[in-house]
VOFI-432104 format. One record per residue: z, y negated, x of N, C-alpha, C in turn; residue in one letter. Coordinates in steps of 0.02 Angstrom, whole numbers, m for minus. Example, Ala and Ser with C-alpha at 12.3 -4.5 7.8 and 13.67 -1.06 7.14 Angstrom:
<pts>
    n.c3    n.c2    n.c1   ca.c3   ca.c2   ca.c1    c.c3    c.c2    c.c1  type
     390     284     660     390     225     615     390     165     660     A
     354     112     642     357      53     684     394      m2     645     S
</pts>
This chain:
<pts>
    n.c3    n.c2    n.c1   ca.c3   ca.c2   ca.c1    c.c3    c.c2    c.c1  type
       0      58      42       0       0       0       0     m62      45     X
     m19    m118      17     m19    m179      57      53    m200      70     X
      62    m241     122     129    m263     139     160    m304      83     X
     120    m345      50     148    m386      m5     166    m343     m65     X
     127    m291     m80     144    m245    m134     208    m207    m117     X
     214    m185     m55     274    m148     m34     336    m193     m41     X
     330    m255     m18     386    m302     m24     406    m312     m97     X
     357    m318    m140     371    m327    m212     406    m266    m240     X
     382    m206    m222     409    m144    m250     480    m131    m225     X
     497    m156    m166     565    m148    m138     607    m211    m150     X
     581    m258    m190     618    m319    m208     638    m359    m146     X
     590    m368    m101     600    m406     m40     556    m468     m43     X
     567    m514       4     526    m574      10     454    m553      26     X
     406    m594       5     335    m579      14     316    m562      86     X
     348    m594     134     331    m582     204     377    m533     239     X
     417    m496     201     466    m450     230     435    m400     279     X
     382    m365     259     352    m313     301     323    m344     364     X
     289    m399     357     259    m433     415     313    m454     464     X
     367    m483     438     422    m505     482     456    m445     515     X
     469    m392     477     501    m332     504     458    m301     558     X
     393    m299     546     348    m269     595     342    m311     658     X
     343    m376     649     338    m421     707     402    m418     750     X
     460    m414     717     523    m415     753     545    m346     778     X
     533    m293     738     557    m226     756     505    m173     740     X
     448    m174     775     395    m125     760     417     m53     772     X
     465     m42     816     487      26     832     525      59     774     X
     546      21     724     582      50     667     535      88     620     X
     471      70     621     422     104     578     403     171     609     X
     408     225     571     387     290     598     313     288     618     X
     296     327     668     227     329     692     180     344     634     X
     128     304     628      77     313     576      96     286     508     X
     153     252     502     175     228     436     152     156     422     X
     126     123     473     102      55     463      39      45     505     X
      m8       9     477     m71      m1     512     m99     m70     494     X
    m133    m100     541    m162    m165     530    m237    m158     525     X
    m265    m185     471    m338    m188     460    m357    m261     460     X
    m383    m285     515    m396    m356     521    m330    m393     519     X
    m320    m434     468    m257    m470     460    m211    m437     410     X
    m235    m385     377    m198    m351     323    m155    m294     351     X
     m90    m294     335     m46    m239     353     m41    m191     294     X
     m46    m127     309     m40     m74     259      17     m29     281     X
      63     m15     235     122      23     251     130      81     202     X
     156     136     226     168     194     183     235     189     149     X
     243     228      97     307     231      61     362     253     109     X
     347     304     149     395     329     198     416     275     248     X
     368     235     269     383     180     315     432     130     285     X
     421     114     222     466      67     187     536      98     179     X
     538     162     164     602     196     155     643     195     219     X
     610     207     275     645     208     339     668     138     359     X
     625      89     352     642      21     373     695     m10     329     X
     690       0     264     739     m31     219     802      11     211     X
     796      76     225     854     120     217     866     142     146     X
     816     131     102     824     152      33     756     169       2     X
     759     213     m48     698     230     m83     679     173    m130     X
     620     178    m158     598     126    m205     645     122    m265     X
     666     180    m291     713     182    m348     780     151    m329     X
     805     166    m270     868     137    m247     862      62    m240     X
     805      38    m217     793     m34    m210     795     m68    m278     X
     767     m35    m328     768     m63    m396     839     m67    m422     X
     879     m17    m408     949     m17    m429     988     m69    m390     X
     975     m75    m326    1008    m124    m283     995    m195    m309     X
     935    m207    m333     918    m273    m359     964    m294    m416     X
     985    m246    m455    1029    m262    m512    1099    m280    m490     X
    1115    m272    m427    1181    m290    m401    1184    m364    m383     X
    1129    m400    m395    1127    m471    m379    1126    m511    m444     X
    1162    m565    m444    1165    m609    m502    1110    m662    m494     X
    1062    m662    m538    1005    m709    m536     968    m707    m470     X
     972    m651    m435     936    m643    m372     964    m684    m315     X
    1020    m719    m325    1046    m763    m273    1113    m741    m244     X
    1155    m712    m285    1223    m697    m262    1240    m623    m275     X
    1270    m593    m227    1291    m523    m235    1351    m520    m282     X
    1349    m474    m328    1403    m465    m375    1456    m421    m343     X
    1517    m443    m344    1572    m404    m314    1583    m340    m354     X
    1597    m286    m317    1608    m222    m350    1676    m195    m334     X
</pts>
């Protein structure tokens, strides 16, 4: 999937994948991210490893934030 689609599906900032790849490329498993021209393409597995959560977990994690700005105490 494209880096922007991956960021959206994991509820991250639009440039999350690009920033993560620029700062810590070694965190992505071999073959999980590839650049086509200026476009970054990342696998589901790559996102799971870098973020430390599955897509479903990321959706659940998003609900722990109040209006997307503040973490709700648990």
